[in-house]
N, C-alpha and C positions, 0 to 999 in steps of 0.2 A: 510881202504884201499882206496887209490886214484888211479884211473885208467884213463889213457889217451887213447882216441881213436883218432888216427891221420890219417885223410883222406888225402892220397897222390895222386895227380893227379886231372884232371878235370872230376870228376865223373858226370854222368847224374843224373837228379832229380829222375828218377825212381830207379836207382841203389841205391841212397842214402836212399830213402824211404824203400827199401827192407832190409836195414841194421838196421832199427828201432828195430826189435825183438832182435838184438844183445844186446841191453841195458838190457833187462830182463834177457837174458842168463848170462851176466856178474854179475848181482846182485844174481842170483841163484847160480852161481859158487863161488863167493867170500863172499856172505853174505849180509844181509839187510843194513849194515852200509857202503856199498860200495858207494863211490862218483865217478861219471863218468864225465870226462871233455873232451871237444872236441877241435880239431885243424883242420884247413883246411876248405875246402868247405864241409859243412855237411848237407845242405838242411834242410828239415823239422825235422830232428832228434833232433835239438836243442830245439824243443818244447816238447820232451818226458819228462814227469815229473821225470823220473829216472836220468835225466841229470842235473848235478849241474851247468853247464855253459861252456863258452869257456875258454880254458886254458890261463893263464896269462904268460907273458914273465918271464922266470926264475923259474917258478913253478916246483916243484919236484913231481914225481909220483912213486908209488910202482910197477906199471905195465904199459906197453905201448903196445897197439894194433895198428899195422901198417896196414892200409887198403890201399893196393897198387893197383893202376890201372896198366894196361899192360905197360904203359909208364914208370913205375917205377920198373919193374921186368922183368926177362927173358921171352920172348914170349912163349917158350915151357912150362915154369912153369905156366904162366897165362892160357895157353890153357887147362891145366888140370882143372882149376877152371871153365873156360868157358864151359867145357863139363859136368859139374855137372847138374843133372836134375832139380834143383831149384835155381833160383837167390837168394832167401832168404837164402838157405843153403850156397850158395857161399859166400854171404856177412858175414854170421855168422861164416864161417870157419876161417876167419882171427883171430877171438878171440878163436877159438877152442870150441865153445859153440853150443848147440842145445836147445834153450829155450822151455819151456813147452807150450808157446803160440807163434806160428810162424807167426801170422798175423801182417803185418805192420799197424800202426795206424796213424791217422791224428792229434790227440790230439787237436781238435778244442775247442775253448771256446765260451761263449755267444757273446762276442764282435766280434768274427770271423763270427759267424752265422748271425749276425744282417744285413749283406749285403743282405740277401735274402729278408728281409722286405723293405730295401731301394730300391731295384730294382722293387718291386711291380710286381712280376712275375704273369702273367695271370694264371688262374686256368685250362686252357685247357690242357688235357692230351691225349696221353702220352707226357711228356716233355723230349726231346732228346737233349743231348749235343753232338755237333760234333766238333772235333778238327782236323784240317788238318795240324798241325805243325809237323815238323820233324827236327832232327839234322843230321842224316846220310842220304845222298842221296839214298842209297840202301834200305831205309825204307820209301821212299816217294811215295805215290800214287798221281798222278797228281791232282792239285787243281781243275781243271775244272770238274773232275769226282766227287769230293766231293761236288761241287756246284750242280751237277745234282742230287746227292742223297738228298741233302738238299731240293731242289725244289720239288722232288717227295714226300718227307715226309710232307713238308708244305702243298702241294696241297691235300694230303690225310687227313689233319686236325691236324697233330701233331704240337706241339709247339717246334720249332727248336731254340736252343741256340748255337751260334757260340762262341767258347772259344779259348784261346791260345794267342800267341804273334806274329804270322806271317801272316797267311792267312785268309782273309775275305771270308765268304760264299756268301755274297750279297743276303742273304735270312734269314728270321726269325729275332730273337732278336740278334743283333750283339754286343757281349761282348768282341770281340777280342781287345787286348791291353788296355782294360778298367779296368781289375781286377788284383790285386796282386795274387800270387800263393795261399795264404791262402784264399783269397776271392773266387778264382776259386774252391778250395776244398769245401768251404761252399756251393756254388751254386750246385756243383755236388751232395751233399747230398739231394738236393731237386729235382733231376732228376730221371726219370724212366729208362733211358738207356744212355750209353755212346757209341759213335761210333768214331773211329779214327785209326791212325797209332800206331804202337808199340812205344810209347814215354812216357815221364814223366806223362802227364795227364791221360794216360791209367792206370798207377799204382795208381794215386790219386783217380781215379774213383773206382777202386777195393777196396781201403781202405775206401772209402765212402759207400761201400756196394751196389754199382750200377752195374747191369749186363752190360757187355761190348761186343760190336762187334768190333773186332780188326783185322787189317791186319798184317800178318807176312811174313817174307821173309828169313832173314839170319839165324835164329835160330828156334828150335822147339818151338811151342807155349807153351807147358806144362811148360817149364822152367820159364816163366814169369807170370804164374797164381798163385795168392796168395792162401793160404789155405782157403777153403770155398768159394772162389769167383766163380762167374758164368761168363764164357768167351766163346763167340762164335768166333772161329778162322776162318779167311778167308785167303786162300792161293792160289797161282797159281797152276795149275795142270800140271803134266807131265814133270816137269823140273828135270833132274838128279842132277843139282847143288844146288837145294833147300836145305836150312839149312846148307850152307857151313861153317858158323861160328861155329856152334855146332859141326859139324863133324871134323873140323880141323882148329881151330882158327889161329894157327901159319902160316899154309899154306895160308889161306885166306888173312892174313896180308901181306904176301910176294907177292902174285900174284894179289890180288884184284879180282874184279868180272870177271869171265871167260865167262859169257853169252853174246850172241849177239842177239839184242842190249844189252848194259850194263843195268843192273837193271831190266831184264825181270821178275824176281821173283815178282816185284810189278806191272810192266807195263802189265803183262799178266792177272791180276785180272780184270775181267769185272764188270761193274756197277751192272749187274743183280745178280752176286754172292753176292755182298754186300747187295743188297736189299733183297735177299732170306734169308740171315743170320739175317737181321733186322726183317723180318717177323717172323722167328722162335723165336727170342728173345721177340718180342711183344706178340706173342701168349702164351708165357709162363708166362707173367705178370698176375697180378690180373685182374679180369674183368673190374674194374674201369679204369685201365690204358692200357689194351690190345687193339689191333687193328691190322690192316694190313698196311704195307708200301704203298700198292697200293689201299687201300679201301677209297674212298672219304667220307664215313660216319664214318671215324675213330673217330672223336671227339664225 
């Protein structure tokens, strides 16, 4: 059985990673001899050992799974998928499967993990990765606030790692724009905590088994939490329009943000709320890595 998984549209890296369990679901549905081929922008899924490779021109398949972004299907139809309580289930629904293991995986190899030794990361703990990147402006917390959080953590004795492709923290070990996505994933496996916006690196951190402090706005946090992951959600308080995309994706696409000022769901999150969540996350860690975001004896 040859199955084509055809990714249609400019999917985000987090969305693509959440489709990783679909490969197991396809093998469980069609049998261990199933060969899975990919087309389109597929992200980290290409590294799944159940995937045979990228589809070749003219190749024929017994089954085709069309993974359609809202740009490739009616908005009202996509809105039903966007309202599903789990992004993993949303992605698996394109194939009509519910795999026995719904956790997205990174499928890292020894050569991927070798970057940790090459960077010679200091042993100071806790080691906290911060990513200020974003794709959607309505999921963007101001970079100056991320820099404030990074400075507070560093002054408390934490080892801060800045990761991503966009924004520098001007604090700690700056790995921004220095690592490939696979190398970033490998570095995340050596961290005690991830802090950032709801973006691709957040999903990679979950798959790396790292507790996350993540800021949410357009959608309910539970939708983006992987099975078994530990996520401390931070959101603005008192906004009636919060989670607009989950409540009615089609309407949100037509009207855009209705808050004033635009993007209040992120702008109304104070630095103290993020630091409080980091404190809770650090206190839940093992004694060797735990501390307080405000405690100068953290190290």
